[in-house]
N, C-alpha and C positions, 0 to 999 in steps of 0.2 A: 162297854164293858158287859152291861146285861144282853146286848146283841150277839157278843164274842161267847159267851156262854151258853147262849140257844142254839147258835149254829155246830158248837162244839156236840153241844148234846143231839141235835138230830144226825150229826155224823155217825157219833155212835150207836144209833138205830139204825141209822143207814146199814152201815155194816154187820150189825144183829143180822138183819133182815135177809140182807145177801148171805151171812154163814149158813143162816137157817134154810135157805132158800137152796143153795149147795146141797147142804145137807139134806135137805129131802129132794134131793136129787134132779135138779133141772136141768136139762139136757137137752143140746142143741146137735143138728145133724149138719156136717158140711161136706159140701163135694168136695172131690179130690181135686178137680180143676177148677176151686175156685178162685176166682183174680183178688189180687189185694185192695185192700178197701173195700172189699163187700159186706154189708150188715150181715152177722151173724143172728145176732136178738137183739129186743130191748128187755133186759133184766127190771129196771123200775117196772113197766107194764106187767109183766109177767108176774111183778111181786105186788100188783097192785098199789102201787107207793104213787104219791102225786109229788113231783118233785119241786114244784114251785112252793108246798105248802114248806118243805123243807128247807128254803134258802131263806137268809134274811135279808136278803134283798141288798147283798154287797156285791161292789166290781169284781169283776173274773175275767182274766185274760185267758182266751178261747184256745187251745193247744194241745197238740196230741202229747205232749212230751214237755217237761219244765226248762229244755232249754231249744231255742231255737236254730240250726244249724244251715246255713246256707252257703253254697259254694257259687262262685258268679268269675268270669274270664278277665282278668288283666286289662284286655283292649276294648270293653264296653263302653261306648262312649259316655260323657254326662248326661246327667238328666235318666238315667236306665233305672227303672224300681229292682231293688235288691229283696226285701220282705216287705209284706205287711203283718203290724200287730194288730190282733183283734181283742177288743176288751168288751164286754157285756154289763150292764146295770140295771136290774130290774125295777130300780126306782121311778117315780116321776118326776116331771118339773125339770128343776135345774138340777136336783139331783141324782139324774140319769146322763145328764152331759159329761162324757168322760175326754180328756186329753193328755195327750200322748207327751214322753220328753225324757230326753238321756238323762239315766239317774248316773252311770256310771260310764266314762268313755275317756281314751287318751286324746291328746292333741290333734295328733297324725290321724286318729279315726273320723276326729270332727272336721279335717279339712277334707275328707276323702266323703263323707254321708252325710246326707239329710233325714230327719223326720218330719213330716208333717202332722203337727200337733194334734191335728181333726181325726184326719184318715187313720194315723199309725202308719205310713207309708214309708219306707227308707229308701232314699235314690241315692245315687252318686253323684256326686258334685265334685269331684277333684279324679286326676288322673291316678288309675289304679298303677302298680308297679311290682309284679312278682317278687323282683328280683330286692325291691326296698322293703316290702312287707309282705308277708303271703299270708299273716291270721289277722282277724281282726276281733275281740271281745267287748261287745256293747251291754249296758244293761239298760233295759227301758222301764219304764213307770208310766203306769197309766191311773189316774186319778178323776172323782168324780167332784161334782161343785159342792159336794158336804165333805169334802176333806177324805174320804176313804179310797184307798189306791191299792194297787197290784204289781208286782213287779215280773219279769221275765228275763233270762240271759239269752241274746243274739252272738252267736259265732260266724262270722264271715270268713270264708277261706277263699282267697284270691287263686285262681286256678293257673299256672305258667303257659303263656303263648310265647311262640318262639319268634320272639321280636329282636333278640340281640344274635348278630352276625359273629362268628368266631375271632378271635382277636390271636392273632401271630407276633412274636417278639423274638428277633435274634440275640440270642448270646453268645455266639462267635459267629465268626466268617472269616474267610481265608480268599482274598479276591484273587489269587494267580495261582496256579501248580504246574509245576512241568510236565509236557506230554508223556512223557515214560513212568508217571506216577502208577504205581499199582493199581488193581481194583480194589477197594474198599477203603481208598483215602477219604478223610472226613473232609468234607467243604465247609459245615456251617453246622449248628448247634440250633435250634428253634423250640422256644414255648408255646403250645399253644392251650387257649382259655376260652371258654365260654360261658355267661354269665346264666345262662337258662339253665334249666334242672332236667331231671328225667333225659330223655330221648333228646331233649331240644339241647341237653349241654353237652350229650356225646359227637365227640367232633374226630373224624378221618381226616389225615392229610395226603395229598399225592403229588407226583410230579409228571408231566408229558412223557409218554410211552417210548417216543421217540428219540429222547433224550438219554445219552450214557450215565444216568444217574438215578439213584435210588434214595427212599425215605423209610429209615430203618426208629424204631420205636426202643431204647434203651431202659425208661422209666416212663410214669405214668404223666401224659402232658408234655411229654419233650420228646422231639425227634431230632435225626442228625440225618444229613444228607451229604450221602456219600458217592463215590464212582462205582458203577458196576462193570465197566469193563474199559479195554485199553483205551486212549484217548489219541489222536493226530491231530496236531497243529496246522498240516501241511491241508488237511479237509476243513476242518473248523479252528478256526484262530481263536475263537471268543463264542461265551455261549450265556443266554439271560435264560437263568433256568426260572420258571414260575412253579412257585409253591402254593398250590387250595388247599384249604381247610375249610371242609365242608361238615354240618353239625345233620343229626338225625331226624330231626323237625319236620313238621310238615305245614306249609312248605318246606324243605331245608334252606337252608342261608348258607351262605359261604363269601369268604373271603380269600385274597391272592397277594401274595407279594411276588417282585423279580428280585431275582439274585444272581447279578454281573458276575463273570467269570471269565478270568483270560488264562489262556493256554501259553506256557512258554516253550521257546522253541530246544529243541535239543538236534545234535546232528547226529540223525538216524538215516539220511538219505545223501547217497553219493550224487556229483555232477553227472550228469546226463547228456550226450550229445542226441541232435537229432536224427543221426543215422549211426549204421552199424559201419559205415566205410565212408568215405568220401573220396572224390577223382577231378582233379583239377587240370587244368591246360594251359600251358603257356609256351608262347612263341618263342621261337631258340633267337639268339642275337638279341635279347632282350638288356636293356639297361639295368645296370647294378641299384640294387636297393629299391628296384620295381615292387609296387605289392602282388603278388601272384595269386595268391586265395586267401579266404576267412573262414573259419569255424565259428560257432558258439555253441555253447553247452549253458547247460540251465541246471540249478538246483533249489529244489521247491524249498529249503530253508530259508532261516531270516537272519538277515545281519552277517558276521564274520563267517557264520555256517554257511553262506549262500554266496560268499565271497570268493570268487573262482581265478587262480592262475593258471596259465598256460605255459606247456615246456616241449621240446622236442627229444623222443625215445629213439637214438640210433638204431640201438640194437645190433645183434651181433653178424650179422650176414647183410650190413649196408655196403651194397657197392660203389658208391660215393659217396666222398667223405661232406657228412652232413653239415658239420660245423665249419665250413667254409662256400657251401652253399645254399644252405636256406637259415633263417632264423624266423622268430616268432615274435610277437609283441606279447609279453605274458597277462597284458589286463586285457586286450580286444580279441586276441587268436587270431590278428592278421599274420599270414605270411609273407615274410620277404626275401627275395633273391640277393645273394650277395655276389654273386658272378654273372658273369653272362653264359648262357649254356648252348650248348652244341649239341645239335640233333646227331650229328655223326660221332661223337664219342660217347653217349648215351641218353636212351630215348625215353626213359623215366625214371621218377626217383621214389622209392618206396620209403615211408617211417613211419610212425607214431606219434600222435600228439596226446599228452597227459593234459587233463583237465583235474587240479586237487583244489578242496576248499578248503575253505581257515578255521575249520572248526578243531575241536580238541576232544581225539584225536583227529587229525585230518582224515577225510575220505578222499578218492580218487578214482578216475575210470580212464580207459585207453580205448583209443579209435584210430583205426588204420588210413593212412594217407596216400596217395597214390598221383605225382604229379606227372602228366604227359608232355611230354617236348613237342613241340608240334614243327615241323621241317618248314623253313623259308629255303627260297632258290636263292642260295649265296656261294653255290658251286657249280663251276664252269665245267662243259663236256671236258674228261680228259682223254686224248687220242691215244690209245695203245695200238694199232697198225694204221698207216706206216709209221715205224719213227723214224727218227731224223736221226740221219747216220752216224757214227762217232768215231768210227774205224778209218774214214777216208773213203769209204765206198760213194758211189752216184745213186744207193738205193733205187732203183729204177724199177720199174715192172714191165715183163713182156708180153708182148702181144701179136700172135703170127699173122702176117699179112693179110692171110687167107682165112682168118678164121670170118664166121657167118655173125649177123646180125644176131644180139641176144646171148655173145660171147662173153662167159664171166672172166674177167681180167682182174682183179684183186677186189678186194672189203674193204672199205673204211670201217676199220673196230674202235668205240668209244665209250667210255663207262661216264656216269654223272654218280657222284658219291651221294646226291640229296636222295628223295626218295618219292614215292608216289608220281604224280603229274611232272614235277619239279624233275623228274627222273626221265622223264617219256624223250626220247631221242629222235630229231627226225634229220635227213640228210638232204641236200641239195647242193648242187654243182654251183658253184659260183664263179669259175672262169675257167676257160679252157682254151688251148692252141686254135682247134678248130672245131668251133662251136656245131652242134650236130651229130658227131662222132661217136661218142660215148653221153650215157645218161646212169644215174645214180637213184637206186633203189630209197623211198622216201622212208622207210624205216626199217630198212636193211643194210644201207651202207653198201650195197653190193653195187660194182660200177660193171656194166657190162656195153658191149659195143652196141650202137643205136643201128650203125649200119656197115654195109662192107666195105673194106680200104680200098682207095683207088691212088694213083700213081702220082697225085698232085699231091696226097695228104704228106706232111711232114714226119722225116724218121722219128722225129721225138715231139711226144705228145704230153703238156704240161696241164696237169688237171685242179684246182683248187676246191676243194669238197669241204661245204658249211655243215658244222653239225651243231644242230641248237636245240635249246631243250625246250619245254611245255612251260616253265615256271612264269609267273609275274612279277616282274617284266623277264623276258627269255633270255640266257645267258649262253653264247656260242664259242666255239673254236673252230679254227680251218686247219686243214690235211691239206699238203703239196703230195701230189701223186707224179712222177713223172713215169710216163709209159714208152716203150721202145717198141717201133712196128719193125719186124722182121721173121722172115719166113724161116731160116736156120741159124744153127748155133755159130758157125765160121762168120758167118755174114753180121750176127750180133757181137762177136767179139771184137770184128775190124771197126765196127761201128761205135764200138764201146768206145775206143781209143781217141773218135774225135770229140766225145762228147764232153760237156763240162759242167761243173755244177751248176744250178742255177744261179742266175743273176742273183746277188742279195740287194735288196734296196738301200741297205746300209753301205755298202761299196759305190752305189750310184749315189749316193749325198756325199761320201765323202771324196770322190770325183768332181763333182759340182764345187765343192770348197775349195780345192787345191787349184781349180782352175781360175776362181775368184780373187784368192789371195796372187795368184800370177798377175792376173789384168792389174789390181791395184799394185802389186811391185814394178811392172813396167810405166806406169802412170808415172810413180814416184819417180824412177829413174831417169824420164824425160823430163821431169820438173825441174831435178838437179843438172841435167847439163844445160838444160836452157837457162839457168839459174848461173852457172858458172861459165857461159859461153858471154853474157852478158858482164858478168864481174871482169872476165879478161878483157872486153872489149873495152871496158873504161879504163880499166888500167893501162892498156897500151894507148890511148888518147892521151891519157894524162905523162905517160913515159915521153911521146913524140913530144907533146908540148913543153915539158921540162928540158927535155935534150938540148931543144931551140936557145934556151938561155939561162939554165943552171947546171952544173957537173955534178956527177953521183958520186963525186969520190969519199963524201963524207958518208954518204948510205950504208947502212950496217946490212950486211951478206943476207942475215936473217929474213931481212924483210922484202927479200927478192923472192917471189915463188918462179921455181925452175920446173921442169917438165916431171923429175921424180917424186915433186912437191904436189903435183893434181894426180898424178897414179895414185899416192897414197889417200889423196883428199876419197879420191871417187871409191878406194876401196874400201872406205868408213861405211860406204853406203851399198857395200853389195850382197846379195843373198844365194845363198846357195839352197836349192830345194830338189828332191830325188823322190820319185813316184816310181813305185811297184807294181807289180801287175796281180792282181788276184790276190793282195795281200792284206787288204783293207787300210793301209796304213800308207802314210807320204810322210816325208823327213825334210824340215827346213832347217838351217843354218841360217845363224844371224850373227857374223862376228861382233866382235867388240870394236867399239869407235878408237881414233887414235887422238888425246887431246893434247898431242903437244904442241907445243909453240909455234915450231919451226917443222915443214915437211921434207924429210930428207928421204933421200933416196933410197935406204937401208932398208926402208920399211914396205915390205912385200907381200902378197897376199896369193896360196896357191887355192885355184878353183878349177872343181872338177866339170869341164865342158863347160866353159866360162860362154857368157853372152857379151860380144865383144862389140865395142861401140867405138870407131874411128873417126878421131876428126883432126884437123891441120890448123894451126894457129902459126902465122908469118908473121913474126917481129921484125919490124922495120928499123935497123938501127946496123944497116952494113951486113946482119947474119941472118939465115931463113933455118927455121927449127921446125922439125915435124913433131907432132906429139900425137900419143894412140893410148887413147885412155881403155881400159879393163877394168 
C-alpha cells in the first residue's frame, strides 16, 4: 500500500511539473514533412526530472496505447508471430523476472494462438478462417516474481483472403423447350453465394457469348437463365449451357455448372426435293408394274414431322391419263408403270409429285417430273408406193425400151413409225428378172435403169425391193414392182392383154396340195380294185367248186353279187375333184358311202368327167358276163 501511495504522489508531481512546463511555454518546432514516429522532444529531460527516481519499481507493460490492435491474414501458416507483449520491471533479482499469460481468452482463441510466457510473443497455432471468426479479443497479464502484475488488451483482426469459390445452386430448371419459344423464355433460376467478404464476396455470372442465352439478375444473389433469340432445332438439337460464377478477389476464383437443355421439334420445315425438277427415261414396250423412276425428299424436322408421304398430282393439262399409267409408292417415292408405253402414241409424260410431311398442320412441296419414252425398233417399214392393187389392175410401171442408163423408172416410198435410227430406211434390190438391168438407190428408193435394154430382155420385168430400217435388230418389208418395157402406148396396150398378174406363192402351194391328194386317191383306187379282183376270184373258184357237188336252190338271192352291186360298191369309193385356174381354190367331193346289206342295181352316181376303170369278169357257169366299173 505504501508503494502504491508513493507512486501516486510521484505521478501527481510529474503532472504538476508538466503543467508548469507547459505553462512556462516549453515549445518544440516540428518540420512540416517530419515522418511519423520521429522524436519531437524529451519532456522529462527538459524539465530536469529523474524518471527512475519517480518509479516505484513496479512492472510496467510498454505500449503506446492501452490496447494492442493487430491484423493478420487468415491464410498465415501455423507458427507465424502475431504480436509481442513487452513488460519491464526495474527490480533486481527474482523480482525482476517477468512472465506472461492469457488472463482472458475464449476457447476458440486459445486453439488459434499461443503466448510464450517468457518472451510475451503470441503466435498462430491453428488454422485461421475469416468466415468462422474475424476478430479475437485477448487480455494478457505480465507478473513478476514478487507478485506484481500488469495487464493489456490485445485485439486481433483476421483479414479476409479470397480462399472460397462462389457457390451456385439451381432453384428451378426446365430441361426442354420448343424451338419456337419466344426470346426471354426462362430456363433456370440460380442462387449464387460467396462466403468471402468485400470484393472477395462479390460474384458475377456469365454464359458463353456464342449461345442464344443470357443471364438476368432479378434480385440480389439470384440469376435467371433466359433465351435471347430464336432457336432452331434443325441447327442445334441440344445445348449444354455452362454458367460461370466469378468473384472479384485477387486472384479471382470461379466455379461453373453445366445445364443441359433439349430443343423440342415443331413442324416448321416443309419437305424439300434434291432438284427443282426431275427427268426420267423409260423404254417403250416396258412390262407392266416395272419401276421406271425414283425420287426422294428430305425433311429436317424430327419424328412425325419428318415422315413423308408421296402422291401424284395430275393437274388440269395432263394429256395422258396418269391414274392408269403411273403409280407411286407413298413411302419410298418409287414410280411404277401401270401399262406398257408406246412411243408412237406419246413420247413423254409430265406430272407433279407432292411430298407431304406428317406434322400438324402438314406441310408439303411439289416437284415437276417428266418421263421420256424411248423408242424401240418395234415397227416394220410400211410401203406407201407401189401399193398393192385392189381394183383388179396389174399395177405395173412402164419403161421405154429406148431409155438410157440411169433412167428413173419409179420410186419405192416407205415410212417407219419409229424414230431416230430406227426410222432410217435403206433400199436394196433383192430379186430381179434380169439381174443388172435395174438399180435401186440405197437411201432414196429410186429404181433406175443400170444399162440400156436389148432385144433379149423380157417384156415384163419383176423386181423385189427390200426396205430395211436401221434398228437393232433391223426390221424389213418387201415391195414387188412389175416393169413393162415398151416404146409406144399401142404396143403397151396390146402387150398388157397378155400379161397376167404375178404368180402368187400361195396358189402354187395349193396346186402342189391338189396333186398330192390326187396321187393318194389314185393309189387308193388301185388298192380297192386289186382287193375286189382277189375277192371276186376267190368267190368264182368257190362257185365252181360248189357247182360240181351242191345245188344253189337254197341260196338267197341277196348273197349273190351281180354287176350292179359291184358298180355300187365302187361308187362308194369314188371321189370328185375340180380345179380352177387362177382361183387359188380347189374342190373335192366325197360322196357318202352306202352301207346297205344288198347291192342293188338302182344305186347309181353321176360324176363329171369320171375316171373309168374297165375290167372283165368271166363267170363259168354257161354264161359270160362283161362288168364295167366306174
